[in-house]
C-alpha positions, 0 to 999 in steps of 0.5 A: 564512502566519504563525501568530501564536500560535506564531510559525511561518512556513510557506510552502506551494509547489504543487510540491515541489522535489527536494533539501533545503528549509528551513522558518523559524521563530523558533528557527532553520531546520529542514532537511528532505529530502522523501521520494518514492516509489521507484515511479513514480505511473503504476505504481500503477494497473498494480500495483493491478489486477494484484496484486488479480487475482492475489490473487483467483485464489489466493482462488478456488483456496483456496475451491475447495480447501476445498469439494472436500477434504471428505467421506468418499471424497474427499481429506484436507485438508493444513494446509500447502496451506491455509496457503499458499493463504490466505497468498498470497491475503492478501498479494496482496490486501493489497498490491493494496488498498494500491496501489489506495488510493494510486492513487485518492489516499488516501495512507497 
């Protein structure tokens, strides 16, 4: 439609075309190249579920390590192991959440 206040005409097409497209306004044409995901849309479900599962496995290992590493006669805690498990869990759960949101249609 045409926006009378700014004099901009925007045409919305139901399917974007690959390649260069143009928008016209009173000051000339604006050329843009649409950005597409390098990952196919069908892979979002697989990535979300698998990354979340791996993240939960590392989370369970982290909790098990924290619960069993205390006490007087038990093994001592290792900061490197704690940070590694927490970092891996955080990374996989974060990426899994990101792909889950993309899968359900919340585009970030």
